A tleap script that builds the chain and sets N, CA, C and O, in Angstrom:
source leaprc.protein.ff14SB
mol = sequence {
  NMET ASN PHE THR ILE TYR LEU ILE ASN PHE
  PHE ILE TYR TYR PHE GLY PHE THR PRO LEU
  ALA ILE ILE ALA GLY CYS PHE PRO ILE ASN
  PRO TYR TYR LEU ILE SER PHE THR ILE LYS
  PHE ILE LEU ILE HIE ALA ILE MET TRP PHE
  VAL ASN ILE THR ILE SER CYS HIE GLN VAL
  LYS LYS ILE ASN LYS ARG ILE LYS GLU CGLY
}
set mol.1.N position { 80.155 120.442 84.564 }
set mol.1.CA position { 80.202 119.838 83.382 }
set mol.1.C position { 79.207 119.048 83.020 }
set mol.1.O position { 78.650 118.285 83.809 }
set mol.2.N position { 78.892 119.171 81.752 }
set mol.2.CA position { 77.580 118.101 81.372 }
set mol.2.C position { 78.132 116.797 81.193 }
set mol.2.O position { 79.167 116.523 80.587 }
set mol.3.N position { 77.268 115.934 81.834 }
set mol.3.CA position { 77.782 114.484 81.663 }
set mol.3.C position { 78.160 113.942 80.221 }
set mol.3.O position { 79.135 113.215 80.031 }
set mol.4.N position { 77.187 114.418 79.097 }
set mol.4.CA position { 77.301 114.057 77.887 }
set mol.4.C position { 78.763 114.638 76.925 }
set mol.4.O position { 79.212 114.205 75.864 }
set mol.5.N position { 79.220 115.744 77.778 }
set mol.5.CA position { 80.707 116.033 77.142 }
set mol.5.C position { 81.647 114.891 77.897 }
set mol.5.O position { 82.531 114.338 77.242 }
set mol.6.N position { 81.455 114.587 79.148 }
set mol.6.CA position { 82.315 113.676 79.959 }
set mol.6.C position { 82.064 112.198 79.239 }
set mol.6.O position { 83.020 111.422 79.240 }
set mol.7.N position { 81.247 111.923 78.838 }
set mol.7.CA position { 81.062 110.560 78.055 }
set mol.7.C position { 81.834 110.797 76.686 }
set mol.7.O position { 82.684 109.946 76.425 }
set mol.8.N position { 81.664 111.816 75.788 }
set mol.8.CA position { 82.062 111.941 74.683 }
set mol.8.C position { 83.598 112.243 74.676 }
set mol.8.O position { 84.166 112.120 73.591 }
set mol.9.N position { 84.416 112.666 75.883 }
set mol.9.CA position { 85.720 112.535 75.898 }
set mol.9.C position { 86.178 111.171 76.621 }
set mol.9.O position { 87.376 110.891 76.591 }
set mol.10.N position { 85.403 110.437 77.176 }
set mol.10.CA position { 85.787 109.525 77.370 }
set mol.10.C position { 85.799 108.189 76.382 }
set mol.10.O position { 86.568 107.252 76.599 }
set mol.11.N position { 84.994 108.203 75.430 }
set mol.11.CA position { 85.076 107.742 74.263 }
set mol.11.C position { 86.252 107.789 73.205 }
set mol.11.O position { 86.832 106.856 72.649 }
set mol.12.N position { 86.450 109.314 73.083 }
set mol.12.CA position { 87.428 109.791 72.231 }
set mol.12.C position { 88.949 109.385 72.841 }
set mol.12.O position { 89.882 109.435 72.040 }
set mol.13.N position { 89.159 109.085 73.883 }
set mol.13.CA position { 90.423 108.884 74.694 }
set mol.13.C position { 90.388 107.381 74.436 }
set mol.13.O position { 91.428 106.925 73.962 }
set mol.14.N position { 89.379 106.515 74.659 }
set mol.14.CA position { 89.143 105.297 74.734 }
set mol.14.C position { 89.532 104.675 73.423 }
set mol.14.O position { 90.379 103.795 73.266 }
set mol.15.N position { 88.844 105.219 72.561 }
set mol.15.CA position { 89.010 104.408 71.164 }
set mol.15.C position { 90.129 105.026 70.552 }
set mol.15.O position { 90.640 104.478 69.575 }
set mol.16.N position { 90.668 106.301 71.078 }
set mol.16.CA position { 91.758 106.604 70.294 }
set mol.16.C position { 93.198 105.765 71.107 }
set mol.16.O position { 94.231 105.425 70.529 }
set mol.17.N position { 92.908 105.597 72.442 }
set mol.17.CA position { 94.213 105.244 73.129 }
set mol.17.C position { 94.325 103.373 72.825 }
set mol.17.O position { 95.361 102.725 72.676 }
set mol.18.N position { 93.107 102.940 72.808 }
set mol.18.CA position { 93.215 101.597 72.903 }
set mol.18.C position { 93.924 100.755 71.811 }
set mol.18.O position { 94.686 99.802 71.972 }
set mol.19.N position { 93.409 101.448 70.431 }
set mol.19.CA position { 94.104 100.941 69.323 }
set mol.19.C position { 95.731 101.010 69.342 }
set mol.19.O position { 96.409 100.044 68.992 }
set mol.20.N position { 96.327 102.312 69.809 }
set mol.20.CA position { 97.657 102.598 69.855 }
set mol.20.C position { 98.132 101.444 70.838 }
set mol.20.O position { 99.062 100.740 70.443 }
set mol.21.N position { 97.568 101.185 72.099 }
set mol.21.CA position { 98.470 100.360 73.076 }
set mol.21.C position { 98.140 98.928 72.567 }
set mol.21.O position { 98.724 97.925 72.978 }
set mol.22.N position { 97.364 98.925 71.837 }
set mol.22.CA position { 97.303 97.349 70.941 }
set mol.22.C position { 98.564 97.229 69.955 }
set mol.22.O position { 99.288 96.233 69.933 }
set mol.23.N position { 98.740 98.339 69.158 }
set mol.23.CA position { 99.900 98.249 67.886 }
set mol.23.C position { 101.033 98.546 68.643 }
set mol.23.O position { 102.093 98.210 68.116 }
set mol.24.N position { 101.109 99.155 69.877 }
set mol.24.CA position { 102.307 99.329 70.555 }
set mol.24.C position { 103.060 97.920 71.331 }
set mol.24.O position { 104.229 97.814 71.705 }
set mol.25.N position { 102.129 97.080 71.403 }
set mol.25.CA position { 102.229 95.866 72.155 }
set mol.25.C position { 102.117 96.027 73.544 }
set mol.25.O position { 102.682 95.188 74.246 }
set mol.26.N position { 101.401 97.086 74.165 }
set mol.26.CA position { 101.247 97.172 75.554 }
set mol.26.C position { 100.463 95.830 76.160 }
set mol.26.O position { 100.866 95.225 77.153 }
set mol.27.N position { 99.425 95.513 75.494 }
set mol.27.CA position { 98.829 94.204 75.810 }
set mol.27.C position { 98.246 93.443 74.288 }
set mol.27.O position { 97.900 93.988 73.240 }
set mol.28.N position { 98.306 91.897 74.680 }
set mol.28.CA position { 98.158 91.532 73.203 }
set mol.28.C position { 96.575 91.395 73.148 }
set mol.28.O position { 95.892 91.519 74.165 }
set mol.29.N position { 95.997 91.112 71.803 }
set mol.29.CA position { 94.712 91.231 71.322 }
set mol.29.C position { 94.104 89.674 71.879 }
set mol.29.O position { 94.137 88.599 71.279 }
set mol.30.N position { 93.623 89.946 73.061 }
set mol.30.CA position { 92.770 88.877 73.845 }
set mol.30.C position { 91.606 89.355 74.858 }
set mol.30.O position { 91.659 90.366 75.558 }
set mol.31.N position { 90.787 88.640 74.809 }
set mol.31.CA position { 89.375 89.401 75.625 }
set mol.31.C position { 89.769 89.503 77.127 }
set mol.31.O position { 89.352 90.371 77.894 }
set mol.32.N position { 90.513 88.631 77.400 }
set mol.32.CA position { 90.682 88.973 79.238 }
set mol.32.C position { 91.615 90.258 79.156 }
set mol.32.O position { 91.652 91.030 80.115 }
set mol.33.N position { 92.169 90.427 78.313 }
set mol.33.CA position { 93.422 91.596 78.684 }
set mol.33.C position { 92.525 93.053 78.273 }
set mol.33.O position { 92.446 93.995 79.062 }
set mol.34.N position { 91.980 93.055 77.129 }
set mol.34.CA position { 90.965 93.857 76.575 }
set mol.34.C position { 89.887 94.167 77.657 }
set mol.34.O position { 89.618 95.368 77.652 }
set mol.35.N position { 89.273 93.542 78.470 }
set mol.35.CA position { 88.341 93.684 79.319 }
set mol.35.C position { 89.073 94.396 80.720 }
set mol.35.O position { 88.620 95.384 81.297 }
set mol.36.N position { 90.331 93.630 81.119 }
set mol.36.CA position { 90.967 94.435 82.185 }
set mol.36.C position { 91.445 95.555 82.058 }
set mol.36.O position { 91.487 96.360 82.989 }
set mol.37.N position { 91.990 95.846 80.591 }
set mol.37.CA position { 92.455 97.186 80.186 }
set mol.37.C position { 91.273 98.103 80.447 }
set mol.37.O position { 91.566 99.192 80.941 }
set mol.38.N position { 89.921 97.849 80.192 }
set mol.38.CA position { 88.885 98.787 79.700 }
set mol.38.C position { 88.386 99.095 81.116 }
set mol.38.O position { 88.037 100.253 81.344 }
set mol.39.N position { 88.309 98.080 82.196 }
set mol.39.CA position { 88.241 98.295 83.586 }
set mol.39.C position { 89.182 99.089 84.168 }
set mol.39.O position { 88.641 100.078 84.664 }
set mol.40.N position { 90.002 99.077 84.271 }
set mol.40.CA position { 91.289 100.005 84.596 }
set mol.40.C position { 90.915 101.186 84.180 }
set mol.40.O position { 90.627 102.159 84.877 }
set mol.41.N position { 90.921 101.084 82.830 }
set mol.41.CA position { 90.791 102.727 82.047 }
set mol.41.C position { 89.441 103.298 82.541 }
set mol.41.O position { 89.363 104.498 82.805 }
set mol.42.N position { 88.607 102.654 82.646 }
set mol.42.CA position { 87.077 103.390 83.202 }
set mol.42.C position { 87.438 103.975 84.625 }
set mol.42.O position { 87.221 105.174 84.799 }
set mol.43.N position { 87.952 103.256 85.619 }
set mol.43.CA position { 88.289 103.460 86.984 }
set mol.43.C position { 89.374 104.619 87.039 }
set mol.43.O position { 89.309 105.414 87.977 }
set mol.44.N position { 90.297 104.744 86.149 }
set mol.44.CA position { 91.299 105.947 86.080 }
set mol.44.C position { 90.795 106.888 85.691 }
set mol.44.O position { 91.124 107.958 86.202 }
set mol.45.N position { 89.805 106.862 84.638 }
set mol.45.CA position { 89.237 107.918 84.020 }
set mol.45.C position { 88.168 108.727 84.857 }
set mol.45.O position { 88.035 109.948 84.765 }
set mol.46.N position { 87.406 107.892 85.701 }
set mol.46.CA position { 86.658 108.525 86.648 }
set mol.46.C position { 87.173 109.099 87.696 }
set mol.46.O position { 86.714 110.144 88.158 }
set mol.47.N position { 88.311 108.399 88.245 }
set mol.47.CA position { 89.033 109.119 89.386 }
set mol.47.C position { 89.681 110.481 88.697 }
set mol.47.O position { 89.653 111.526 89.346 }
set mol.48.N position { 90.128 110.460 87.683 }
set mol.48.CA position { 90.480 112.051 87.160 }
set mol.48.C position { 89.289 112.938 86.796 }
set mol.48.O position { 89.351 114.164 86.702 }
set mol.49.N position { 88.263 112.236 86.613 }
set mol.49.CA position { 86.908 113.341 86.395 }
set mol.49.C position { 86.626 113.696 87.592 }
set mol.49.O position { 86.357 114.892 87.708 }
set mol.50.N position { 86.589 112.964 88.693 }
set mol.50.CA position { 86.016 113.457 89.992 }
set mol.50.C position { 87.413 114.322 90.809 }
set mol.50.O position { 87.139 115.182 91.646 }
set mol.51.N position { 88.478 114.090 90.570 }
set mol.51.CA position { 89.310 115.332 91.039 }
set mol.51.C position { 89.094 116.509 90.270 }
set mol.51.O position { 88.897 117.578 90.847 }
set mol.52.N position { 89.112 116.419 88.913 }
set mol.52.CA position { 89.043 117.708 88.140 }
set mol.52.C position { 87.705 118.385 88.580 }
set mol.52.O position { 87.655 119.548 88.979 }
set mol.53.N position { 86.760 117.660 88.487 }
set mol.53.CA position { 85.414 118.526 89.072 }
set mol.53.C position { 85.591 119.009 90.386 }
set mol.53.O position { 85.297 120.187 90.588 }
set mol.54.N position { 86.128 118.142 91.564 }
set mol.54.CA position { 86.323 118.766 92.610 }
set mol.54.C position { 87.025 120.003 92.822 }
set mol.54.O position { 86.473 120.908 93.448 }
set mol.55.N position { 88.196 120.134 92.360 }
set mol.55.CA position { 89.108 121.380 92.001 }
set mol.55.C position { 88.236 122.360 91.212 }
set mol.55.O position { 88.181 123.560 91.480 }
set mol.56.N position { 87.577 121.783 90.248 }
set mol.56.CA position { 86.915 123.099 89.511 }
set mol.56.C position { 85.673 123.705 90.276 }
set mol.56.O position { 85.481 124.913 90.145 }
set mol.57.N position { 84.911 123.046 90.978 }
set mol.57.CA position { 84.246 123.374 92.101 }
set mol.57.C position { 84.568 124.355 92.969 }
set mol.57.O position { 84.025 125.432 93.215 }
set mol.58.N position { 85.764 123.696 93.499 }
set mol.58.CA position { 86.223 124.980 94.357 }
set mol.58.C position { 86.775 125.914 94.188 }
set mol.58.O position { 86.994 126.692 95.116 }
set mol.59.N position { 87.241 126.173 92.754 }
set mol.59.CA position { 87.861 127.298 91.933 }
set mol.59.C position { 86.714 128.507 92.110 }
set mol.59.O position { 86.816 129.639 92.583 }
set mol.60.N position { 85.523 127.751 91.502 }
set mol.60.CA position { 84.540 128.351 91.481 }
set mol.60.C position { 83.788 129.295 92.807 }
set mol.60.O position { 83.213 130.383 92.843 }
set mol.61.N position { 84.059 128.478 93.607 }
set mol.61.CA position { 83.325 128.953 94.760 }
set mol.61.C position { 84.280 130.131 95.373 }
set mol.61.O position { 83.806 131.100 95.967 }
set mol.62.N position { 85.623 129.942 95.170 }
set mol.62.CA position { 86.430 131.011 95.446 }
set mol.62.C position { 86.562 132.129 94.659 }
set mol.62.O position { 87.057 133.191 95.035 }
set mol.63.N position { 86.031 131.846 93.343 }
set mol.63.CA position { 85.849 133.475 92.437 }
set mol.63.C position { 84.601 134.107 92.804 }
set mol.63.O position { 84.383 135.304 92.991 }
set mol.64.N position { 83.693 132.964 92.890 }
set mol.64.CA position { 82.468 133.879 93.374 }
set mol.64.C position { 82.248 134.487 94.644 }
set mol.64.O position { 81.419 135.357 94.910 }
set mol.65.N position { 83.202 133.857 95.519 }
set mol.65.CA position { 83.316 134.582 97.147 }
set mol.65.C position { 84.037 136.035 96.794 }
set mol.65.O position { 83.496 137.061 97.207 }
set mol.66.N position { 85.162 136.102 96.088 }
set mol.66.CA position { 85.674 137.210 95.815 }
set mol.66.C position { 84.895 138.358 94.797 }
set mol.66.O position { 85.000 139.581 94.892 }
set mol.67.N position { 84.298 137.793 94.061 }
set mol.67.CA position { 83.302 138.671 93.325 }
set mol.67.C position { 82.187 139.334 94.384 }
set mol.67.O position { 81.649 140.421 94.177 }
set mol.68.N position { 81.995 138.696 95.274 }
set mol.68.CA position { 80.583 139.167 96.107 }
set mol.68.C position { 81.489 139.944 97.081 }
set mol.68.O position { 80.877 140.876 97.605 }
set mol.69.N position { 82.857 139.821 97.499 }
set mol.69.CA position { 83.041 140.736 98.443 }
set mol.69.C position { 83.608 141.970 97.639 }
set mol.69.O position { 84.032 142.804 98.439 }
set mol.70.N position { 83.730 142.289 96.588 }
set mol.70.CA position { 83.656 143.529 95.499 }
set mol.70.C position { 85.263 143.542 95.418 }
set mol.70.O position { 85.838 144.346 94.685 }
savepdb mol mol.pdb
quit
């Protein structure tokens, strides 16, 4: 997956979810909470991306092996 697509995906989710979380009252409008949320969001998003890439690479290798076997 192209890194640009990853960044676009990240920003769409971040700027889509953050205002909704503020409106819903998940955290107050405070720089400390916003920074804390942002760090957690980045870590969770990076972990999910890594797991997704790992699974996808494994599936591609499996498919390519089947194709070579005929």
